[in-house]
C-alpha positions as CSV (number, residue, x, y, z in Angstrom):
1,M,234.5,30.8,137.5
2,V,232.6,34.1,137.0
3,L,232.9,36.0,133.8
4,L,231.9,39.7,134.0
5,N,230.8,41.9,131.1
6,K,230.5,45.7,131.9
7,G,230.3,44.9,135.6
8,K,227.5,42.3,135.2
9,I,227.7,38.5,135.5
10,E,227.8,37.1,132.0
11,Q,228.2,33.5,133.0
12,H,229.0,31.7,136.3
13,T,230.2,28.1,135.8
14,T,233.2,25.8,135.6
15,P,236.0,26.6,133.2
16,E,235.1,23.6,131.0
17,Q,231.5,24.7,130.8
18,L,232.5,28.2,130.0
19,Y,234.6,27.1,127.1
20,N,232.5,24.2,125.8
21,T,229.0,25.8,126.2
22,P,229.2,29.5,126.4
23,N,225.8,31.2,127.0
24,T,226.4,34.3,125.0
25,S,228.5,35.6,122.1
26,F,230.5,37.7,124.5
27,T,231.5,34.6,126.4
28,A,232.4,32.7,123.2
29,Q,234.6,35.7,122.0
30,F,236.2,36.0,125.5
31,V,237.3,32.3,125.9
32,G,238.4,31.3,122.5
33,N,238.6,31.6,118.7
34,Y,235.1,30.4,117.9
35,N,233.7,30.7,114.4
36,M,230.9,33.1,114.9
37,G,228.2,34.1,112.3
38,S,224.9,33.4,110.7
39,Y,226.2,30.5,108.5
40,P,223.1,30.1,106.3
41,S,224.5,27.0,104.7
42,L,224.4,25.3,108.2
43,R,221.2,26.6,109.5
44,P,219.1,28.9,107.2
45,H,216.9,30.5,109.8
46,V,218.9,31.7,112.9
47,N,217.7,34.3,115.3
48,G,221.0,34.8,117.1
49,V,224.6,33.8,116.1
50,L,226.0,30.4,115.5
51,V,229.3,29.5,117.3
52,I,231.5,26.6,116.4
53,R,234.9,25.7,117.9
54,P,237.6,25.3,115.3
55,E,238.8,22.0,116.7
56,A,235.3,20.5,116.5
57,I,235.3,20.7,112.7
58,Q,236.7,17.8,110.6
59,I,238.6,18.6,107.4
60,D,239.2,16.1,104.6
61,K,240.5,16.2,101.1
62,E,238.0,13.8,99.7
63,Q,234.7,13.8,101.7
64,G,232.5,15.9,103.9
65,H,229.4,18.0,103.9
66,I,230.7,21.4,103.1
67,P,233.0,22.0,100.1
68,G,235.6,24.8,100.3
69,V,239.1,26.0,99.6
70,V,241.9,26.6,102.1
71,I,242.7,30.3,101.9
72,N,245.2,30.5,104.8
73,R,247.3,28.1,106.9
74,T,248.9,29.1,110.2
75,L,251.2,27.0,112.2
76,L,250.5,27.4,116.0
77,G,253.0,25.0,117.4
78,G,251.1,21.7,118.0
79,V,248.1,22.9,116.0
80,V,247.7,24.0,112.4
81,R,244.8,26.5,111.9
82,Y,243.2,26.7,108.4
83,T,240.9,29.3,107.1
84,V,238.5,27.7,104.7
85,K,236.3,29.7,102.3
86,T,233.2,27.7,101.6
87,H,231.3,27.8,98.3
88,Q,228.7,30.0,100.2
89,N,231.5,32.6,100.7
90,E,231.7,31.8,104.5
91,H,235.1,31.8,106.2
92,I,235.5,29.0,108.7
93,L,238.5,28.4,111.0
94,V,239.5,24.8,111.4
95,D,242.2,23.5,113.9
96,V,244.0,20.2,113.4
97,L,246.9,18.6,115.3
98,N,250.2,19.3,113.7
99,Y,250.6,15.6,113.0
100,G,249.6,13.4,110.0
101,P,248.6,14.2,106.5
102,L,245.9,16.8,107.3
103,C,248.4,19.2,108.8
104,H,250.0,19.6,105.3
105,L,247.2,21.0,103.3
106,S,248.2,23.9,101.0
107,V,246.6,27.3,100.4
108,Q,244.2,27.0,97.4
109,E,243.7,23.3,98.1
110,S,240.1,22.1,97.8
111,V,238.7,20.5,101.0
112,F,235.5,19.3,102.6
113,L,234.3,20.1,106.1
114,T,232.1,18.1,108.4
115,I,230.6,19.8,111.4
116,P,228.6,17.6,113.8
117,D,225.3,19.3,114.6
118,S,225.9,18.8,118.3
119,E,228.9,21.1,118.0
120,I,226.9,24.1,116.6
121,L,225.7,26.4,119.3
122,E,223.0,29.0,118.6
123,L,223.5,32.0,121.0
124,Q,221.9,35.3,121.5
125,Q,224.0,38.4,120.9
126,S,225.3,40.0,124.0
127,A,224.1,43.4,125.0
C-alpha cells in the first residue's frame, strides 16, 4: 500500500504496518483516530509528536498510572469511545469493547489509564 501526501510518497508498506506503525503524523491522522500531542505526563521531552492508538490504552476504575475523569462517552456499535481528561489537562481517547463492566463508565466518573510504553510512538510532524 502506498500513501501519498501532496503527490509525494508518505509511506509505502502493508496496511497493518501503516496502521500499527505510521512513520509520520500525517499517516497517523489519515489511517485512524490516534491520540496525538506532546503529552508531557508521558514523556516530558519530546521533539516531535506522540501518537497512541485509543484501543491500546487500558482503562480501569481502581488502578492505573494516569488518573483522570471521563468527560465524554460515545457508543460506536461494538466499541465504546471515552474521552478522558487527565489531571495534567490532557484529553485522551480510549476505546473499549462494548461488552463487560468497562463499557458502562459514566461521564464525570474517575478512572485510571495505563498505556504500555511500547504503544507510544514518537513521530516527526509531517511537512
